[in-house]
All heavy atoms as an XYZ file, in Angstrom:
958
protein
N     154.508     74.153    141.988
C     153.161     74.420    141.543
C     152.700     73.256    140.718
O     153.372     72.869    139.771
C     153.112     75.697    140.749
N     151.552     72.745    141.129
C     150.996     71.579    140.454
C     150.156     71.984    139.251
O     149.543     73.034    139.222
N     150.128     71.132    138.251
C     149.331     71.375    137.057
C     148.002     70.676    137.238
O     147.968     69.478    137.535
C     150.053     70.860    135.795
C     149.181     71.055    134.575
C     151.374     71.566    135.635
N     146.924     71.429    137.067
C     145.591     70.862    137.228
C     145.080     70.432    135.861
O     145.063     71.209    134.920
C     144.655     71.922    137.825
C     143.276     71.415    138.113
C     142.454     72.494    138.751
C     141.045     72.008    138.939
N     140.175     73.047    139.465
N     144.687     69.209    135.759
C     144.183     68.696    134.490
C     142.671     68.562    134.563
O     142.153     67.964    135.492
C     144.820     67.343    134.174
C     146.280     67.437    133.857
C     146.827     66.113    133.365
O     146.070     65.322    132.780
O     148.007     65.884    133.581
N     142.007     69.162    133.598
C     140.560     69.056    133.497
C     140.233     68.203    132.280
O     140.878     68.301    131.245
C     139.916     70.433    133.314
C     140.028     71.287    134.570
O     140.028     70.712    135.655
O     140.104     72.521    134.416
N     139.239     67.389    132.443
C     138.828     66.590    131.288
C     137.555     67.210    130.704
O     136.643     67.590    131.421
C     138.572     65.142    131.700
O     137.507     65.100    132.627
N     137.536     67.343    129.407
C     136.392     67.915    128.703
C     135.809     66.868    127.781
O     136.540     66.064    127.203
C     136.826     69.128    127.867
C     137.334     70.267    128.696
C     138.688     70.494    128.824
C     136.461     71.105    129.355
C     139.163     71.535    129.580
C     136.927     72.152    130.110
C     138.281     72.375    130.237
N     134.486     66.907    127.649
C     133.865     66.010    126.687
C     133.573     66.800    125.414
O     133.249     67.991    125.457
C     132.571     65.415    127.235
O     131.649     66.440    127.486
N     133.691     66.158    124.287
C     133.473     66.794    123.004
C     132.023     66.562    122.597
O     131.520     65.440    122.657
C     134.438     66.217    121.944
C     134.158     66.823    120.581
C     135.870     66.456    122.369
N     131.370     67.639    122.186
C     129.985     67.557    121.754
C     129.949     67.723    120.243
O     130.384     68.736    119.712
C     129.154     68.660    122.425
C     127.706     68.756    122.005
C     126.945     67.497    122.398
C     127.054     69.968    122.639
N     129.437     66.723    119.567
C     129.315     66.793    118.114
C     128.008     67.510    117.782
O     126.920     66.946    117.915
C     129.335     65.380    117.524
C     129.328     65.390    116.010
O     129.498     66.488    115.430
O     129.159     64.317    115.412
N     128.098     68.780    117.367
C     126.902     69.585    117.113
C     126.091     69.071    115.935
O     124.864     69.187    115.924
C     127.293     71.043    116.872
C     127.774     71.792    118.109
C     128.181     73.205    117.743
C     126.709     71.817    119.168
N     126.731     68.504    114.946
C     126.001     67.982    113.795
C     125.066     66.851    114.234
O     123.904     66.805    113.838
C     126.963     67.500    112.724
N     125.556     65.949    115.061
C     124.720     64.853    115.556
C     123.654     65.374    116.514
O     122.532     64.897    116.524
C     125.571     63.801    116.276
C     126.220     62.773    115.401
C     125.210     61.999    114.561
O     124.177     61.535    115.089
O     125.453     61.890    113.358
N     124.033     66.357    117.321
C     123.116     66.895    118.319
C     121.910     67.571    117.670
O     120.785     67.452    118.153
C     123.870     67.890    119.201
C     123.044     68.521    120.287
C     122.657     67.795    121.408
C     122.660     69.857    120.209
C     121.904     68.363    122.411
C     121.911     70.442    121.201
C     121.537     69.690    122.295
O     120.790     70.267    123.289
N     122.105     68.287    116.564
C     121.017     69.041    115.949
C     120.212     68.241    114.932
O     119.172     68.714    114.477
C     121.562     70.303    115.252
O     122.522     69.913    114.275
C     122.168     71.248    116.250
N     120.646     67.079    114.560
C     119.908     66.300    113.551
C     118.505     65.945    114.006
O     117.566     65.997    113.229
C     120.660     65.009    113.209
C     121.709     65.185    112.162
C     122.341     63.850    111.817
C     123.471     64.060    110.830
N     124.176     62.830    110.545
N     118.336     65.566    115.245
C     117.046     65.078    115.729
C     116.273     66.124    116.521
O     115.350     65.789    117.244
C     117.262     63.834    116.606
C     117.882     62.716    115.813
O     117.598     62.554    114.642
N     118.766     61.971    116.458
N     116.622     67.383    116.389
C     115.933     68.429    117.132
C     115.173     69.332    116.166
O     115.696     69.718    115.136
C     116.935     69.252    117.931
C     117.638     68.411    118.984
C     118.693     69.203    119.709
N     118.185     70.383    120.355
C     117.694     70.421    121.588
N     117.663     69.319    122.292
N     117.273     71.534    122.118
N     113.929     69.715    116.500
C     113.176     70.637    115.647
C     113.847     72.012    115.601
O     114.578     72.393    116.508
C     111.815     70.747    116.325
C     111.753     69.620    117.288
C     113.153     69.247    117.626
N     113.552     72.789    114.548
C     114.216     74.084    114.359
C     113.923     75.065    115.480
O     114.768     75.854    115.863
C     113.851     74.695    113.002
C     112.396     75.072    112.884
C     111.384     74.307    112.432
C     111.818     76.319    113.271
N     110.202     74.984    112.502
C     110.441     76.229    112.995
C     112.320     77.505    113.803
C     109.568     77.261    113.257
C     111.448     78.545    114.059
C     110.085     78.409    113.787
N     112.692     75.032    116.054
C     112.372     76.007    117.092
C     113.153     75.737    118.364
O     113.445     76.642    119.111
C     110.872     76.072    117.369
C     110.254     74.795    117.846
C     110.225     74.322    119.105
C     109.581     73.832    117.048
N     109.585     73.119    119.158
C     109.174     72.791    117.901
C     109.290     73.738    115.710
C     108.494     71.677    117.442
C     108.606     72.626    115.269
C     108.213     71.612    116.128
N     113.483     74.484    118.600
C     114.305     74.186    119.775
C     115.746     74.603    119.544
O     116.450     74.940    120.482
C     114.217     72.705    120.112
C     112.869     72.350    120.675
C     112.899     71.061    121.420
N     111.575     70.787    121.939
C     111.085     69.590    122.093
N     111.801     68.530    121.782
N     109.877     69.428    122.574
N     116.172     74.573    118.296
C     117.521     75.049    117.995
C     117.600     76.560    118.219
O     118.592     77.069    118.705
C     117.883     74.742    116.541
C     118.019     73.272    116.225
C     118.270     73.111    114.740
C     117.966     71.697    114.296
N     117.998     71.564    112.843
N     116.533     77.262    117.856
C     116.552     78.717    117.941
C     116.281     79.200    119.360
O     117.009     80.024    119.897
C     115.520     79.328    116.964
C     115.392     80.825    117.169
C     115.905     79.018    115.540
N     115.241     78.696    119.994
C     114.806     79.271    121.263
C     115.438     78.577    122.461
O     116.261     79.144    123.138
C     113.279     79.240    121.366
C     112.628     80.065    120.304
C     111.914     79.473    119.285
C     112.762     81.437    120.303
C     111.334     80.232    118.301
C     112.183     82.202    119.320
C     111.464     81.597    118.317
N     115.025     77.403    122.764
C     115.567     76.698    123.926
C     115.002     75.283    123.948
O     113.996     75.004    123.312
C     115.194     77.429    125.206
N     115.633     74.419    124.690
C     115.087     73.060    124.775
C     113.706     73.010    125.424
O     112.914     72.149    125.129
C     116.099     72.307    125.638
C     117.326     73.130    125.627
C     116.910     74.546    125.358
N     113.393     73.969    126.284
C     112.099     73.928    126.966
C     110.965     74.456    126.099
O     109.806     74.231    126.406
C     112.172     74.745    128.253
O     112.407     76.101    127.930
N     111.316     75.203    125.032
C     110.245     75.716    124.193
C     109.905     74.695    123.124
O     110.750     73.963    122.651
C     110.645     77.043    123.545
O     111.637     76.816    122.584
N     108.674     74.666    122.761
C     108.218     73.759    121.732
C     106.873     74.239    121.241
O     106.359     75.252    121.689
N     106.294     73.541    120.325
C     104.989     73.969    119.842
C     103.955     73.721    120.926
O     104.105     72.845    121.771
C     104.616     73.214    118.568
O     104.289     71.886    118.879
N     102.887     74.507    120.884
C     101.859     74.348    121.897
C     101.131     73.018    121.731
O     100.526     72.519    122.670
C     100.872     75.512    121.835
O     100.266     75.550    120.568
N     101.195     72.440    120.537
C     100.563     71.147    120.319
C     101.247     70.063    121.134
O     100.621     69.080    121.521
C     100.604     70.785    118.834
N     102.528     70.263    121.398
C     103.240     69.284    122.205
C     103.033     69.519    123.692
O     103.134     68.593    124.480
C     104.743     69.354    121.898
C     105.087     68.919    120.492
C     106.562     69.117    120.177
O     107.279     69.652    121.043
O     106.971     68.748    119.089
N     102.741     70.761    124.084
C     102.651     71.092    125.502
C     101.253     70.949    126.083
O     101.099     70.537    127.218
C     103.096     72.540    125.723
C     104.562     72.774    125.553
C     104.844     74.226    125.882
C     106.298     74.549    125.694
N     106.577     75.940    125.998
N     100.217     71.329    125.301
C      98.875     71.429    125.852
C      97.900     70.547    125.093
O      98.080     70.269    123.917
C      98.391     72.882    125.778
C      99.309     73.857    126.465
C     100.071     74.746    125.722
C      99.422     73.888    127.846
C     100.923     75.651    126.338
C     100.270     74.780    128.474
C     101.018     75.652    127.714
O     101.855     76.531    128.333
N      96.826     70.169    125.779
C      95.801     69.379    125.108
C      94.893     70.299    124.292
O      95.013     71.522    124.336
C      95.005     68.550    126.125
C      94.263     69.409    127.113
O      94.077     70.602    126.893
N      93.829     68.795    128.203
N      93.976     69.711    123.553
C      93.149     70.464    122.615
C      92.269     71.495    123.329
O      92.146     72.632    122.873
C      92.283     69.494    121.773
C      91.332     70.263    120.882
C      93.179     68.596    120.944
N      91.668     71.118    124.438
C      90.789     72.050    125.155
C      91.563     73.279    125.637
O      91.087     74.412    125.507
C      90.141     71.343    126.342
N      92.760     73.059    126.151
C      93.576     74.186    126.613
C      93.966     75.080    125.449
O      93.942     76.306    125.556
C      94.840     73.659    127.323
O      94.447     72.757    128.350
C      95.646     74.794    127.919
N      94.303     74.483    124.321
C      94.660     75.272    123.138
C      93.473     76.108    122.665
O      93.643     77.268    122.270
C      95.122     74.360    122.006
C      96.473     73.720    122.256
C      96.880     72.833    121.103
O      96.597     73.139    119.960
N      97.550     71.734    121.419
N      92.263     75.525    122.701
C      91.072     76.274    122.296
C      90.808     77.449    123.229
O      90.459     78.542    122.774
C      89.856     75.351    122.254
C      89.794     74.394    121.067
C      88.646     73.421    121.230
C      89.648     75.170    119.779
N      90.975     77.234    124.521
C      90.759     78.314    125.485
C      91.797     79.412    125.278
O      91.455     80.608    125.232
C      90.799     77.773    126.935
C      90.849     78.904    127.944
C      89.598     76.886    127.194
N      93.056     79.039    125.137
C      94.116     80.033    124.925
C      93.861     80.796    123.624
O      93.974     82.025    123.572
C      95.508     79.363    124.925
C      95.840     78.869    126.334
C      96.581     80.331    124.431
C      97.105     78.024    126.404
N      93.506     80.097    122.560
C      93.221     80.743    121.287
C      92.024     81.669    121.362
O      92.032     82.764    120.805
N      90.986     81.243    122.062
C      89.799     82.083    122.216
C      90.084     83.347    122.999
O      89.663     84.439    122.617
N      90.810     83.207    124.092
C      91.122     84.369    124.923
C      92.029     85.342    124.169
O      91.779     86.555    124.169
C      91.764     83.929    126.258
C      92.347     85.117    127.013
C      90.744     83.209    127.117
N      93.062     84.827    123.520
C      93.954     85.734    122.781
C      93.233     86.360    121.598
O      93.459     87.533    121.286
C      95.225     85.006    122.297
O      94.845     83.873    121.513
C      96.095     84.576    123.447
N      92.344     85.633    120.947
C      91.562     86.202    119.850
C      90.630     87.294    120.326
O      90.490     88.339    119.689
N      89.983     87.062    121.475
C      89.087     88.080    122.025
C      89.871     89.324    122.411
O      89.448     90.445    122.113
C      88.354     87.533    123.247
C      87.373     88.515    123.794
C      86.080     88.692    123.407
C      87.621     89.489    124.816
N      85.516     89.715    124.129
C      86.434     90.225    124.997
C      88.729     89.798    125.588
C      86.323     91.241    125.914
C      88.626     90.826    126.504
C      87.426     91.538    126.661
N      91.025     89.134    123.047
C      91.856     90.283    123.452
C      92.336     91.064    122.228
O      92.318     92.301    122.222
C      93.059     89.819    124.268
S      92.618     89.206    125.902
N      92.747     90.353    121.191
C      93.193     91.018    119.963
C      92.054     91.804    119.332
O      92.234     92.953    118.923
C      93.739     89.985    118.968
O      94.800     89.255    119.600
C      94.256     90.640    117.717
N      90.877     91.210    119.268
C      89.722     91.911    118.718
C      89.355     93.138    119.530
O      89.034     94.193    118.975
N      89.417     93.025    120.832
C      89.101     94.148    121.722
C      90.079     95.293    121.490
O      89.687     96.459    121.355
C      89.150     93.677    123.184
C      88.814     94.742    124.169
C      87.490     95.090    124.401
C      89.815     95.388    124.869
C      87.171     96.077    125.327
C      89.509     96.377    125.786
C      88.186     96.714    126.008
N      91.368     94.966    121.416
C      92.399     95.997    121.219
C      92.226     96.654    119.847
O      92.276     97.884    119.719
C      93.805     95.398    121.385
C      94.033     95.059    122.862
C      94.876     96.347    120.886
C      95.277     94.244    123.125
N      92.015     95.845    118.793
C      91.841     96.415    117.465
C      90.582     97.275    117.384
O      90.552     98.278    116.676
C      91.814     95.321    116.399
C      93.175     94.975    115.877
C      93.892     93.928    116.429
C      93.738     95.696    114.844
C      95.152     93.611    115.963
C      94.988     95.398    114.364
C      95.700     94.344    114.927
N      89.536     96.892    118.114
C      88.314     97.697    118.127
C      88.591     99.064    118.731
O      88.184    100.093    118.176
C      87.236     96.976    118.925
C      85.935     97.729    119.003
C      84.923     97.047    119.906
O      85.285     96.188    120.712
N      83.668     97.412    119.782
N      89.289     99.098    119.857
C      89.589    100.369    120.512
C      90.522    101.224    119.657
O      90.326    102.421    119.512
C      90.214    100.127    121.896
C      89.300     99.428    122.862
C      88.046    100.238    123.118
C      87.118     99.512    124.070
N      85.842    100.166    124.236
N      91.553    100.603    119.090
C      92.494    101.347    118.255
C      91.794    101.849    116.987
O      92.031    102.978    116.541
C      93.728    100.476    117.912
C      94.592    101.120    116.853
C      94.542    100.204    119.172
N      90.913    101.028    116.416
C      90.182    101.435    115.225
C      89.270    102.617    115.489
O      89.191    103.545    114.677
N      88.580    102.586    116.619
C      87.719    103.715    116.975
C      88.544    104.973    117.188
O      88.155    106.067    116.761
C      86.930    103.409    118.250
C      85.747    102.503    118.031
C      84.984    102.311    119.320
C      83.811    101.370    119.120
N      83.065    101.164    120.362
N      89.692    104.831    117.831
C      90.557    105.977    118.066
C      91.067    106.551    116.746
O      91.063    107.776    116.544
C      91.728    105.575    118.964
C      92.729    106.674    119.307
C      92.060    107.728    120.177
C      93.927    106.079    120.007
N      91.486    105.668    115.826
C      91.980    106.134    114.530
C      90.866    106.807    113.728
O      91.084    107.864    113.118
C      92.567    104.963    113.750
N      89.674    106.222    113.735
C      88.553    106.819    113.007
C      88.178    108.178    113.605
O      87.878    109.132    112.871
C      87.352    105.884    113.036
N      88.209    108.281    114.914
C      87.917    109.556    115.568
C      88.966    110.599    115.216
O      88.635    111.760    114.958
C      87.849    109.363    117.093
O      86.850    108.384    117.377
C      87.525    110.655    117.813
N      90.234    110.190    115.177
C      91.305    111.131    114.856
C      91.184    111.627    113.410
O      91.312    112.825    113.144
C      92.664    110.471    115.078
N      90.914    110.725    112.480
C      90.782    111.120    111.075
C      89.554    112.010    110.890
O      89.617    113.051    110.248
C      90.723    109.873    110.161
C      90.345    110.248    108.738
C      92.056    109.146    110.176
N      88.425    111.600    111.451
C      87.204    112.405    111.347
C      87.361    113.761    112.014
O      86.919    114.783    111.483
N      88.005    113.767    113.168
C      88.249    115.037    113.853
C      89.165    115.946    113.058
O      88.985    117.168    113.040
N      90.146    115.339    112.387
C      91.036    116.130    111.536
C      90.290    116.778    110.387
O      90.482    117.965    110.093
N      89.412    116.020    109.738
C      88.595    116.589    108.661
C      87.674    117.682    109.193
O      87.485    118.720    108.559
C      87.770    115.512    107.960
C      88.573    114.667    107.020
C      88.492    113.289    107.086
C      89.393    115.230    106.057
C      89.226    112.498    106.225
C      90.123    114.460    105.193
C      90.050    113.084    105.275
N      87.109    117.439    110.357
C      86.227    118.422    110.972
C      86.980    119.727    111.260
O      86.491    120.823    110.967
C      85.633    117.837    112.260
C      84.684    118.743    112.966
C      83.449    119.029    112.414
C      85.009    119.298    114.190
C      82.552    119.873    113.067
C      84.131    120.129    114.846
C      82.902    120.423    114.287
N      88.183    119.617    111.821
C      88.984    120.804    112.107
C      89.390    121.525    110.827
O      89.430    122.765    110.790
C      90.217    120.426    112.927
C      89.947    120.021    114.376
C      91.231    119.559    115.047
C      89.320    121.171    115.144
N      89.684    120.773    109.768
C      90.003    121.406    108.490
C      88.805    122.178    107.939
O      88.954    123.270    107.387
C      90.468    120.364    107.473
C      91.900    119.857    107.641
C      92.179    118.714    106.678
C      92.891    120.983    107.427
N      87.619    121.614    108.083
C      86.414    122.307    107.627
C      86.179    123.587    108.425
O      85.813    124.629    107.861
C      85.190    121.397    107.726
C      85.150    120.306    106.697
C      85.003    120.867    105.297
O      84.366    121.874    105.069
N      85.645    120.209    104.346
N      86.375    123.509    109.730
C      86.213    124.712    110.565
C      87.250    125.760    110.173
O      86.934    126.951    110.039
C      86.322    124.346    112.063
C      85.088    123.550    112.496
C      86.483    125.601    112.914
C      85.154    123.058    113.918
N      88.490    125.324    109.972
C      89.547    126.262    109.590
C      89.242    126.892    108.235
O      89.492    128.091    108.031
C      90.894    125.547    109.560
N      88.696    126.113    107.315
C      88.328    126.651    106.006
C      87.184    127.657    106.145
O      87.196    128.725    105.547
C      87.942    125.518    105.061
C      87.626    126.001    103.660
O      88.159    127.004    103.210
N      86.752    125.293    102.981
N      86.195    127.309    106.951
C      85.019    128.171    107.112
C      85.370    129.495    107.795
O      84.813    130.542    107.468
C      83.943    127.443    107.907
C      82.672    128.203    108.050
N      81.832    128.450    106.978
C      82.094    128.795    109.127
C      80.800    129.154    107.402
N      80.937    129.376    108.704
N      86.270    129.448    108.767
C      86.628    130.664    109.503
C      87.692    131.484    108.793
O      88.002    132.583    109.241
C      87.122    130.309    110.919
O      88.211    129.393    110.823
C      86.001    129.722    111.747
N      88.249    130.973    107.710
C      89.182    131.769    106.929
C      90.648    131.480    107.181
O      91.512    132.146    106.626
N      90.958    130.502    108.019
C      92.359    130.155    108.239
C      92.970    129.469    107.028
O      94.167    129.528    106.811
C      92.513    129.251    109.468
C      92.316    129.992    110.770
C      91.157    129.837    111.507
C      93.294    130.842    111.253
C      90.973    130.509    112.697
C      93.122    131.517    112.449
C      91.960    131.348    113.161
O      91.781    132.025    114.327
N      92.135    128.788    106.267
C      92.589    128.103    105.065
C      91.862    128.706    103.879
O      90.639    128.823    103.882
C      92.294    126.593    105.135
C      93.047    125.946    106.285
C      92.647    125.914    103.819
C      92.710    124.491    106.501
N      92.611    129.096    102.878
C      92.024    129.632    101.645
C      92.331    128.658    100.518
O      93.482    128.270    100.320
C      92.626    130.997    101.300
C      92.335    132.064    102.320
C      90.892    132.462    102.249
C      90.630    133.591    103.229
N      89.258    133.850    103.448
N      91.300    128.249     99.798
C      91.456    127.327     98.682
C      91.399    128.134     97.389
O      90.464    128.910     97.180
C      90.359    126.239     98.690
C      90.502    125.327     97.484
C      90.414    125.446     99.974
N      92.401    127.949     96.557
C      92.421    128.605     95.250
C      91.638    127.718     94.289
O      92.179    126.788     93.694
C      93.866    128.788     94.791
C      93.971    129.591     93.509
O      92.923    130.015     92.977
O      95.108    129.795     93.049
N      90.319    127.986     94.164
C      89.450    127.116     93.382
C      89.779    127.164     91.901
O      89.556    126.201     91.178
C      87.988    127.470     93.625
C      87.561    127.075     95.018
C      87.290    127.897     96.057
C      87.422    125.736     95.512
N      86.976    127.169     97.183
C      87.041    125.825     96.867
C      87.565    124.474     94.952
C      86.814    124.720     97.668
C      87.331    123.358     95.753
C      86.964    123.490     97.087
N      90.327    128.263     91.437
C      90.744    128.337     90.023
C      91.877    127.353     89.758
O      91.899    126.667     88.741
C      91.199    129.759     89.671
C      90.123    130.784     89.765
C      89.229    130.695     88.566
C      88.205    131.834     88.626
N      87.132    131.654     87.710
N      92.819    127.269     90.705
C      93.923    126.322     90.571
C      93.416    124.883     90.638
O      93.853    124.026     89.863
C      94.964    126.570     91.665
C      96.187    125.668     91.673
C      97.006    125.863     90.404
C      97.039    125.955     92.900
N      92.473    124.630     91.542
C      91.893    123.289     91.652
C      91.201    122.913     90.342
O      91.379    121.809     89.821
C      90.907    123.207     92.842
C      90.144    121.899     92.832
C      91.638    123.382     94.157
N      90.416    123.850     89.797
C      89.700    123.576     88.545
C      90.677    123.317     87.403
O      90.480    122.405     86.598
C      88.780    124.755     88.213
C      87.925    124.520     86.994
C      87.019    125.698     86.693
O      87.088    126.712     87.428
O      86.247    125.600     85.735
N      91.748    124.107     87.340
C      92.747    123.915     86.299
C      93.413    122.542     86.408
O      93.586    121.831     85.419
C      93.802    125.022     86.376
C      94.745    125.014     85.169
C      95.839    126.023     85.297
N      96.806    125.505     86.259
C      97.555    126.246     87.054
N      97.443    127.547     87.041
N      98.408    125.688     87.885
N      93.764    122.130     87.639
C      94.396    120.822     87.837
C      93.445    119.678     87.510
O      93.847    118.658     86.949
C      94.904    120.687     89.274
C      96.112    121.567     89.537
O      96.744    122.026     88.558
O      96.427    121.789     90.727
N      92.165    119.836     87.864
C      91.175    118.800     87.557
C      91.003    118.669     86.049
O      90.935    117.564     85.505
C      89.831    119.091     88.257
C      88.717    118.230     87.693
C      89.961    118.873     89.751
N      90.925    119.803     85.354
C      90.795    119.761     83.894
C      92.028    119.139     83.247
O      91.917    118.393     82.277
C      90.545    121.164     83.335
C      89.147    121.645     83.623
O      88.225    120.837     83.770
N      88.981    122.956     83.728
N      93.207    119.431     83.800
C      94.444    118.832     83.287
C      94.414    117.313     83.472
O      94.750    116.556     82.558
C      95.646    119.443     83.995
C      96.980    118.968     83.486
C      98.099    119.676     84.237
C      99.450    119.150     83.813
N     100.528    119.779     84.587
N      94.003    116.868     84.647
C      93.906    115.429     84.910
C      92.861    114.782     84.009
O      93.049    113.658     83.518
C      93.571    115.179     86.380
N      91.763    115.489     83.776
C      90.701    114.988     82.907
C      91.213    114.811     81.476
O      90.950    113.797     80.830
C      89.537    115.970     82.955
C      88.289    115.526     82.300
C      87.214    116.570     82.614
C      86.102    116.527     81.628
N      85.088    117.542     81.890
N      91.984    115.780     81.000
C      92.559    115.681     79.656
C      93.547    114.526     79.565
O      93.592    113.804     78.563
C      93.250    117.000     79.271
C      92.304    118.140     79.052
C      91.298    117.853     77.945
O      91.610    117.236     76.940
N      90.071    118.285     78.166
N      94.334    114.325     80.614
C      95.279    113.203     80.612
C      94.545    111.875     80.606
O      94.966    110.935     79.945
C      96.209    113.292     81.819
C      97.259    114.371     81.692
C      98.154    114.451     82.910
O      97.879    113.835     83.939
N      99.218    115.224     82.799
N      93.439    111.799     81.341
C      92.644    110.562     81.336
C      92.079    110.295     79.948
O      92.098    109.167     79.465
C      91.499    110.652     82.336
C      91.823    110.311     83.776
C      90.626    110.601     84.666
C      92.230    108.869     83.912
N      91.592    111.340     79.291
C      91.054    111.173     77.942
C      92.159    110.774     76.974
O      91.959    109.938     76.104
C      90.373    112.451     77.476
C      89.033    112.686     78.104
C      88.371    113.932     77.559
C      87.016    114.144     78.215
N      86.349    115.340     77.721
N      93.352    111.377     77.123
C      94.471    111.072     76.236
C      94.923    109.634     76.409
O      95.119    108.906     75.447
C      95.641    112.028     76.513
C      96.880    111.703     75.725
C      96.942    111.983     74.372
C      97.972    111.111     76.339
C      98.072    111.686     73.639
C      99.102    110.809     75.615
C      99.166    111.099     74.259
N      95.084    109.177     77.675
C      95.556    107.817     77.940
C      94.496    106.774     77.608
O      94.817    105.641     77.277
C      95.999    107.669     79.392
C      97.275    108.388     79.700
N      98.450    108.116     79.059
C      97.549    109.382     80.577
C      99.402    108.908     79.521
N      98.877    109.690     80.442
N      93.242    107.158     77.693
C      92.189    106.177     77.459
C      91.746    106.148     76.005
O      90.897    105.346     75.641
C      90.992    106.476     78.349
O      90.431    107.710     77.978
N      92.309    107.013     75.160
C      91.888    107.011     73.762
C      92.322    105.729     73.055
O      91.646    105.257     72.151
C      92.448    108.237     73.039
O      93.865    108.190     73.051
N      93.437    105.127     73.497
C      93.896    103.884     72.889
C      93.080    102.687     73.316
O      92.874    101.749     72.549
N      92.583    102.687     74.516
C      91.763    101.575     74.991
C      90.437    102.116     75.513
O      90.344    103.229     75.978
C      92.496    100.778     76.078
C      92.992    101.661     77.193
O      92.676    102.835     77.251
N      93.791    101.098     78.066
N      89.414    101.325     75.413
C      88.058    101.754     75.770
C      87.894    101.779     77.290
O      88.279    100.850     77.987
C      87.020    100.808     75.163
C      87.010    100.833     73.645
C      86.495    102.153     73.156
C      86.434    102.184     71.647
N      86.080    103.484     71.153
N      87.279    102.849     77.784
C      86.938    102.949     79.198
C      85.558    102.362     79.412
O      84.725    102.384     78.507
C      86.900    104.416     79.639
C      88.226    104.995     79.979
S      88.083    106.569     80.856
C      87.385    107.618     79.634
N      85.342    101.893     80.611
C      84.010    101.404     80.930
C      83.063    102.597     81.017
O      83.482    103.721     81.311
C      84.027    100.631     82.248
O      84.300    101.513     83.304
N      81.771    102.392     80.776
C      80.814    103.516     80.805
C      80.765    104.220     82.156
O      80.562    105.433     82.221
C      79.474    102.858     80.488
C      79.790    101.543     79.887
C      81.145    101.155     80.363
N      80.978    103.462     83.251
C      80.934    104.081     84.571
C      82.072    105.082     84.732
O      81.888    106.191     85.221
C      81.032    103.023     85.675
C      79.886    102.044     85.719
C      80.093    100.859     84.786
O      81.214    100.651     84.285
O      79.121    100.139     84.544
N      83.280    104.681     84.317
C      84.429    105.565     84.437
C      84.267    106.761     83.515
O      84.541    107.907     83.893
C      85.735    104.789     84.123
C      86.931    105.739     84.094
C      85.963    103.664     85.126
N      83.767    106.525     82.297
C      83.590    107.603     81.333
C      82.585    108.636     81.863
O      82.809    109.843     81.748
C      83.131    107.034     80.003
C      83.148    108.032     78.877
C      82.889    107.333     77.562
C      82.916    108.282     76.417
N      84.239    108.491     75.887
N      81.487    108.172     82.448
C      80.500    109.119     82.976
C      81.068    109.910     84.154
O      80.773    111.089     84.299
C      79.226    108.389     83.389
O      79.481    107.553     84.486
N      81.912    109.276     84.961
C      82.528    109.965     86.077
C      83.495    111.033     85.591
O      83.548    112.144     86.120
C      83.287    108.982     86.988
C      82.403    108.245     87.926
C      81.810    109.218     88.874
N      81.450    108.546     90.087
C      80.670    109.066     90.994
N      80.185    110.254     90.814
N      80.381    108.405     92.065
N      84.278    110.712     84.562
C      85.222    111.666     84.001
C      84.475    112.843     83.399
O      84.850    113.999     83.570
C      86.141    110.984     82.953
C      86.940    112.007     82.179
C      87.076    109.995     83.633
N      83.376    112.569     82.713
C      82.597    113.641     82.108
C      81.921    114.524     83.151
O      81.732    115.716     82.933
C      81.552    113.071     81.139
C      82.202    112.454     79.900
O      83.352    112.859     79.594
O      81.581    111.580     79.281
N      81.552    113.924     84.303
C      80.944    114.697     85.387
C      81.914    115.738     85.918
O      81.535    116.867     86.192
C      80.538    113.791     86.553
C      79.206    113.140     86.402
C      78.896    112.282     87.615
O      79.486    112.501     88.685
O      78.057    111.379     87.486
N      83.159    115.322     86.063
C      84.174    116.224     86.638
C      84.484    117.283     85.629
O      84.508    118.438     85.829
C      85.443    115.446     87.018
C      86.537    116.378     87.474
C      85.128    114.431     88.081
């Protein structure tokens, strides 16, 4: 049985990575910044299209979220009106008065602005 000898070359990784940007170290030799790959006009078109798509998606998601929140409040109001939800207004009033007293206690050391003071007095 013959012995097969293979020759291997040694790669010095320290020398290899000195002259390479960090993104090429992480991703691949073919990846690089878009500034190196494309001219200015192409970058503007790509940026415009991706910006428009992002805005379109956020607009749709925002409308959906606003509809869901508004619909939730609407359903809570209907449930309250039809009697599914009962609010203990005495408990609410007691908690509001407690919070009002705490605000007065904490603000006695430092002056509140007139707007905040009038709001606290309203409640």
